[in-house]
N, C-alpha and C positions, 0 to 999 in steps of 0.2 A: 504495500500500501505505499502511496505518498503522503506525507504527512500536510496538512493544513496549517494556515496562518495558527486558525481560532485553535486546533490541538496543539499546535507547542505554545500559545498563549495560556491554556487549561491546563499544561501541564505546572507552567511555571505556577502561575495564582496558586497552585494545591502545594507547590515546595517553600513557597511562602508565607499560606493560609490567608490566601486572599479569594480564593475558589466562591462562586457562587454560581447556579443556574442560571441568575438574573440579572443582568450584565450590569443595572442599574444601581446596583449592593457593591461595584468593582468601585477602587477610590480612581477617580477618570485623571488624577494625578499620577497614578502607580502605572496606569495603561496606557498612557503617553511614554512613562519611562522605559517599561517592558516590552512594546513598539521599537522604540529606539535601539533596544540594547538587542533584541530578536537578530534584528537588521547588520548592526556588529558583528555579532555573531557568525551571522551568517558568510556575511562576508568573508569574516578570520579561515571562518572554517572551508569555505571555499579553495582557498589556497592550497589547502592540505587535500582537501576531496573536490580534483578539481573536475571543469565541466568544460566539455569537451563541444565544441560546434565544427561542422567545416560551412567556406565558401566556395564554389568554382568559377573556373578563371577558364575562358577559352580566350588560346592568345596564336594566331596563325597571320602575321605579319605582314602588310603586301611589301611586296617590292617597290624599292625605289626607282626607277628608269636611268638615273645616274648612279646606280650602284650601290653598294652597303658600305662604302669607306666614310668614316667620322674624322673631319677635322675640325680643326680652331685656324680660318684663315684670318690674318689682320690687314689693314689696308689702310691707305691716307690718298690720295693723288691718283695712283693708279685704278684705272677700273680692272671691275675683274668680271667673267660672266659663265653662266651653265645653262644649257643647251641641252632639250630634246625633244623629237618628233613626236608630232601625235599623245601630246599633255594635257589634261582637262583639266588639273588641279596643282598647284604647287603651295610649299611649305619651306620656311627657315626662319630661321633664329639671326637678330642680329642685335649687338650692343655698341652703342653711340651713334651719331647725327649721322645720314647718310642719305640715297636716294638710291631710288632699284628703277630701271624702265622694264614694264614687261612690252618683249615684241613678238612678231608671228612675220611669218614668210615661208614661201615654198624651198628654197633655200636657204642658208643663214649668212649669203653674202649682202641680200638683198632684203629688208625687213622691216615692218611697219609696226610704229608702238600704238599699243593699244591702251596703255594706261601708266604714269607714273606713280612711288609710294614714296612719300617728303616725311623726312624723321629728323625734324630739329635737333632734338636731345634724347637722349635712353640711357639713363646710369647701370641698366643690368639687360643682362640676353632676355629679350622680349620673343615673344610669338609672332612669324606672320604668314596667313594662309590665305588661300584664295581659290579662285576661278579664273581658267583661261576660256577663250574661245575664239578659237581663229577661225579665219575664212574658209578655208577647207581643213576635215580633220587631220588631215597625213600632213599639217605642214609644222613648221619645227617652230620652238616655243626658247625665245630666251630669255632671262631672267639678269640685265646689267650693271653691276652696282658702281657707283661711283659716288667722290666726297671729297669736301676739302680739308677734314681733319681725321683722328686717326679713327678707325673703326673696326668692329670684328665681324663676320660672317660664319655662322655653324651650319650643321643638317643642315644643306638645303634638300629638296627634293621633288619631286616630280609623279605624279602618278596619272595614270589612263583612264582614270573613272572619274565618275561627276557626284558619287558619292549620295544619291537624292538631292543633288542640291542644295543643301545644308554644308552652311562654311563649318561648322564646329565639329562635322563628322569625318572632316581632312584629316588623315591620321598624323600624327605626331612624327617624325624620326629623328627620336634618341636611340644612345646604346642599347637603353633600357627602356621596357615599360614599367608603368606607375598603376596600381594598384591601391585605394584609399583603402584601409583596415576597416574592419565594422566596428559599431559604436561600440560594441562589446567586447572588443576586441582586449584581454588582460595578457598574455602572450605567449608566443607562437610555439604550436607543439612538432608540427613536419609538413615541408610540401611535397603532396607527391605528382607525380603525371600521368598522362595513359598519351602513348600515342604511338596511331596504325601497329595496334594490337601488345605495344613496348607498355609496363608496367615499372613504377620507380620511385626512391624518392630523390628530389632535386637537393643540392646543396649551395650551387651556385645561386644565388640571391641576397639579394640585401634587405633587412628593416629599416627605415632613415625617415624621420619627419610624419611618422603616422600613414606611412607607405611601404606597399611591399613593391620592390626592384626587382624585375625580372629579366636576364637578358635578352633582347632583341631577338639575338641568333636563335632561340627557342620556338620551335611551334606545336604546341600540344595544349591540350587538355590539363589545367593545373587545378590541385585541387589543396587548399588552403587550411588545413586542420590548426586549429587553433582553441586554449582554452578563454573561455570567457568571466567576464565578471556579469556576476548573476545579478538581476534586475530586484530592485525594493520588491517585499511584497505589501500589498497596500488591501487586498481585500480578504476576508475573512476565508475565504472560500481557494485564496491561492496554494498553492502548494511549494514545497521545496523543489532546488532542483539536483541538490545534494542527495547524496544516498539516506535511506530513512535510517539508518541504525546512526550514521551520522548528525543527520535535524535531530536525533535525541539527546545528542550531547547539547544541543542549544538551551533547552530549561535547567540547567545546572548552572553556564556563565552568568544565564539572565539573572537565576533567584540570586547568584553570591553578587551581582552588579548592585541590586536594590537592596538587599539586606547590610552591603557594607554602609550602599550611601546612606541609607537609613540613620545608621549610627545607634539601632536598637540593637540588633543581635549581630556585631559583628563575626563573631565565634561563628555562627552558625552561616555566615556568609561567605566568611573565606573557607569553611570547609568545603561549600557547594564550589567554590571558585576553584579549590583545588581539585577537587573532582572531575571538572571539567576541562580544565586544565591536562590533566592525568590522562584524560580519553580523547583527547584534541592530539599531544603527542602521539599518542601509539594509533592513531590513522594509520592503515598499511599503505605506500605509493610503492610498494615492489613491481606492482602492474602499470606504472602508468611509463610513459616514454621518457615525459620531462624537454627539457630544453635542448634542442641539437648544437652543435656546434654547425657554425655557419661557413660553408669552403666559401672563397671565391678564386677558384681556377681560371675567373676571364681576367683578373687585374684589376677593375673597374670599381 
């Protein structure tokens, strides 16, 4: 059975001699303190009796028409250009004031400017992406960068797709793909992959800035296995996500906190608290995988 919040409350009330079948007969100040202490014990026990969850990630990067090379190019007054035939969308990142002409033509020697992007200032690398419409779909598309101050360009990409005419859907071209961690994420368990009948554990990943980073070089379905931060229980019928035998420890910790806090029966409170801590420390974690060492074989 899964224990409800009300069941754990009742067990606690019995330990501190506050139990009543009529809730109005229970001291409201005690009720508030009990619920707060229950949540604190719950969160603490969840760090021992960990709760697992999983997020599925589909990563199949769209190939860059310019190739899969990543670089930082620093420029001043010398222009630099990137060209591809039959491109429908572009992506790049730039740092510093610059301009870029978007040109098209049936050859690379005679081209017409479709539009110009001018950036007067940029103190950090900023993403620029958009669509291009050539007269003929097979025409060449060129991004021609220039400026009169130092600026940097990186991760330039062309794609042969329109992505449903959604600018936001134009893929980023970076050495790694970024995935936001779930809101209830506490710690990582492992990352698994499935690709063309091949299964295994991935070690070439990073957790950084609240995101999971996976090298763009991998095309697979990934499974982020992680330990969660359990949500606080607010309804009397809510159930605890930890194992039943762990939930049964909570009343001892809560009763100890209440009695010690009241200062009336401190000795009994300390007895309950000691029992709670003993049971907490004896929780068996031998079957848990725990946090794995992260291997960075790509060096990024």
